[in-house]
N, C-alpha and C positions, 0 to 999 in steps of 0.2 A: 284402681279400676282396670279390668282387662281391656286390651285393645279391641275396638269394634271389629267385627268380622268383615265389614264392608264400609266403603265411604258413604257419605250422606246421599250423593247421587251415584247410583250404581248401575252399570251396564248389565243387560240381560246375561251376557256371558260370565260376568263376575258372580252374579247370583247363582247361575247354574253350577258354577264350580264349588259352591259351598252348600248346596241343597241338603246334603246329608249331615250338616253340622247340628249337633244336638240342641243348641240354644237358638237356632234359627226358627223364626215364626213368620211364615209368608201369609199375608192377608190379602184377599181378593175383594175389592170394594165394588165390583160390578153387581148389577141386579142378579137375583138368583137364577133367572132363566139364562142369562149370559154366562154365568159361572158354570151352569150345567152343560153348555155347549163346548166347553173346554177351558182349562185353567192350568196354571203352573203346577207340576206334580207336587202333591203334598199341601197345596195352598188351602187355607181355611176360608170359607165365605164369611165376610163381615157385613152385617146389616147397617148400611150407612146412616139410616135415620136414627139409630140408637145413639149417635154422637150428639144429637140435637135435643134441646129442650125448649121448643118454640113457645113464646108467649105473644100471640098475635097482637099487633102486626109484626113484631120482631121475630122472624122465623128462623134465624140462624144462631140463636143463643146456645151456648154450651150446655150440655145435659148436666143433670145433678151428679154429685159424687156417687150417690147410690146407684143411679142408672149406669154410669160409666163403670163402676166397680162390677156390676152384674154382667155387662156385655163383654168387658175385657177378661173377666174370669171365664166366661162361656167360650171364648176362643183360645183359652189356655195361656194367657199372658202371665209371665212371671217377671220378677224384678230384674233378672239377669237375661231375659229374652232379647235377642236382636230381631227387631221387626222389619220386615220388608213389605211395603205396601204398593199396590198398583191398581189401576182400573183401565178401562178402554175408552175413556171420555176426556182425554187431556190431562189426566192425573190430578184434577182438582179434588175429587173425593179422597183419593189416597193422601193428598197433602193435608186435607182437613183432619184426617186421622193423625198424621204425624205432628201437626200443630197441637192437637189435643194432647198427645203424648208429651210434647215439650212443656205444655202448661202443667201437666201432672208431674214433671220432673223425671220422666223416663228418658234416659239419655241415648240408648242404643237403637237407632232406627235408620232406615234407608228408603229412598224412593227409587223405584225401577224407572230408569230414564226411558221415556217413550211408552211406558206401560205395556200392557199385553200385546198391542199391535207390534211393538218393537221385538218382543220375545218371539212372536210368531214369524216375523219377517226374517229373523236369523235362523229359522228352521229348527228351533228348539222344541223339545217334546211338550205336549200337553196331555191332560187326562180328563175324563168326564166323571169319575167317581166322586161322590160327595164325601169329603173328608170330615170325620168327626173329631173334634178336639177333646182332649182330656181336660176337664174343668180344673181351673186353678182357684186360688183365693186372693185375687188381686184387689188391693185397697186403693182406690183413686182419691187423691187429695189435690184439689185445684189450687195451684199456687198463684201468686200475684205478679210474677216477673214478666210473663209473656202474654198477658191479656190486658185489654183496656176496655173501660165502659164509657158511657157518654159523659159522665162527670169528670173522669180522668182527662178526656179530650177537652171538654169545656174549660177546664182550669189551665190548659196549656195552649190555647189558641194564639196567644201573643208571645209564646216562648220560641225564640229563634233557634233553639237547640233541638226542637221537636219538629218533625215533618209528618204530616198526615198524607199518606200515599193512597190515592183513590184508584183502585185497580179495575174499575168498570170501563166500559167503552166510552169513547169521547162524546158521543151523543147523550149518554146518560149523565156524564159529568157536566155537560153544558146545559142540561135541562131540556133538551129536545125529546129525548126518550125518557118518559116519566113512568116510573114503576112503583112509586109511592104516592102519598097524597100531594107531595111537593117534589118538583124536580130541582136540579142544581147540585151543589156540592157543599161540603163543610168549608167554612171560610178559611182561606189560605191553603187548602189542600192542593196538591199537585196530582196530575193525572198520568198514569201509565197503564194502558190496557194490558191485562195480564198476558195476553197472547203474544205480546211483543218479545217476551223472553224465549219464545219457542221458534224452532225452525220448522215452518209448516211444510217445507219440502222434504223433511227428514223425519216423518212420523211424529212430529210434535216434540221431538227431543229438545233439550235445552240448546240454545245458541252457545257459542263459545263464551268463556268468562270475559274475554276482552270486549265482545259485542255487547253483552249485558251491562258490564261496568260502564261502558260508554253511554248507554241510555241513562243509567242512574246519574252519572256525572252531569249530563246535560240538564237534568231536573234538579240539580243541587242536592242530591242524596248522597251523603258522605258518611263514612264510618264513625265520625265523631258525634253524629247526631242520633237522636232516638227516632226510629221510624215506626209509625203506627199504620198498619195496612187495613183496608176494608174494601168491600164491594157492596153488593146488595144483601148478601146473607153470610159473608165470610166463607164462601166456597172458592171463588176465583182468587181472592186475595190470600187464601191459605197457600196456594201455589207460589205466589210472589213471596210470601213469608219464607217458604222453604228455599227459594232461590236466593234470597238475601242471606239466609243462614249459611247456605252453601258457599257464598262468596265471602264469608268471614265477618258479616255484620253481626254484632253482639247485642246491641240495644234495639231490639225489635219486639213489637207487640201486635197482636191481632185484635181488632175491634169486632167482636162477634155479633153485636147488635147491628152493626153496619147500616146501610142506607134504609133497610126495611124498618129500623127503629128511628134513626135520625130524621129521615124524610117524612115520617108519619107523625112526628111530635111537633106541634105548632109552636112550642116554647123554645125550640132549638134554632139557632141562627143558620141561615142558608145564603149562599152566594150563587148567582147564575152568570 
């Protein structure tokens, strides 16, 4: 396999340097109105909702293979494309796209560190023209390596080699901020608010590897364990998934049902 054009976490300047690369596909996950105000030159608008196949109350479930094939073909994704994703809202949407690509077995992708605000802060050019993609014929096949469902988690609640990492805020985890029928958390889950990986004084870019590793170590999250991340709809936790991947964790999964499924199912166990 060819070397990737960019690292998993790419600085705006690194992306700018390869904008003309023929296999580069830059995808903007902002709402269409925001995209129209200005975006990275050549970036294709990506409709975030197309990544999802909600089955209420589980609102964050991954879309069907048919739906994913259609939307990824509509933005011109090919098997050898190197995808760069960004948004202007903390890069959670961009990371949900990248997690989806990982589930599909698409290996070449990068997150713009800090998203569009970081690009603009560096004075890099933007454009307002709506870019039209050349449709491809991408066939999406959902793999099993990087995704978990409720049964997968249920069967591993007592497995010490598995850590369920709850990426919601501490009040949600503790059951004070209730956003489903029930509050609390999955039994044995550890909590790390997704924003703790970000430097809020530096446009939400990632903190240093040392700082983030220290947080994970304090929670007993090590590379020898399997880590299953979730939040309310696997939006925030997709960011944490990409952070873990960036740091070299290999046994990681995203629970797309997340708390919108678990907290609304009276048959599933809950801790508070």
